[in-house]
N, C-alpha and C positions, 0 to 999 in steps of 0.2 A: 504494500500500500504506500502511496506517495501522498503526502499532505503538503499542499502549497499554501504558504502564508501570504496574506494580502500585503500590499505595500505599507499598510498601517501597522503591521506587526513590528515589534521592537527589533532593533538591530541584533539583539542577542538571540533571536529566534524563539523567544518565550511566547507562548500562545495562552491568552487568558480569555475565556468566553465559551460560547457554545459552538458546536460544529454539527453540520448535517452531512452524514456520510452515506453514500449510496454505493453498493457493491454489485457489480454485474458485468456481463460481457458487453463489449462494444458491438453495436450492430454491424453486420456485414454490409458495406456500402455497395456491393455488386447489384443486388436487386433494385435498389433505389436508382443507381446509375442507369440500369437497363430500362427501367420504367421511364425515366427522364428522356433518354435517347429515343425511345420508341414513339414519342409524340413530336419529335423534331422532323419537320419537313425537309428532305434533302434539297429540294428546289429553293426553299426559303433560306436555308443555311448558306447555300452557294451564292444566292443573290445578295444576302446581307454581307457575306465575306467580301465579295467583289466590290460592294459599295463602300466598304470601310477602308478608305485610302490610307488612314493612319496606321492600319495594320499591314499594309503592303510596303515592302522595302526592297523589292527586286532581288532578293537573295533566293537561293534554292528552297523549294518547298514553301514558298510564301503563302500560297492558298491554303495549304494544310495547316500551317501555323496560324493563319487568320481564322480558320474555322475552329481550331482548338481554343483560341482566345475568346471567340464568340460563345462557344459552348460553356467555357468557364464563367463568362459574364452572365449568360442565361441561367446557368445553374444557381447563381447568386440572386436571381430575380431581376437582373438588369436587362430587360427585354428590348428596350430602345424602340418601342413601337411595333415590334414583331412578336406576335403571340404564338405559342406552340400549336401545332395541328397534328392530326394523325399522320404518321409517316407514310411516304409514298412507296 
């Protein structure tokens, strides 16, 4: 078990107060990632990536890197006007 003290903890590492401890397994991110990706329209992803000139740098694999950057943004809820659809 690892206990992380807040910045308000004393420099000596002494903890005074109450703690809420939850023990369990971390959820497997695979099913959530698969569900997220299943609603992404390939056409919309490609269109959005090609429209994001800030993600294009002329280097090898720029389209793939742009798509991955968009997927990261979208996973964080930063859709930028594009809503997820059923995959094609």
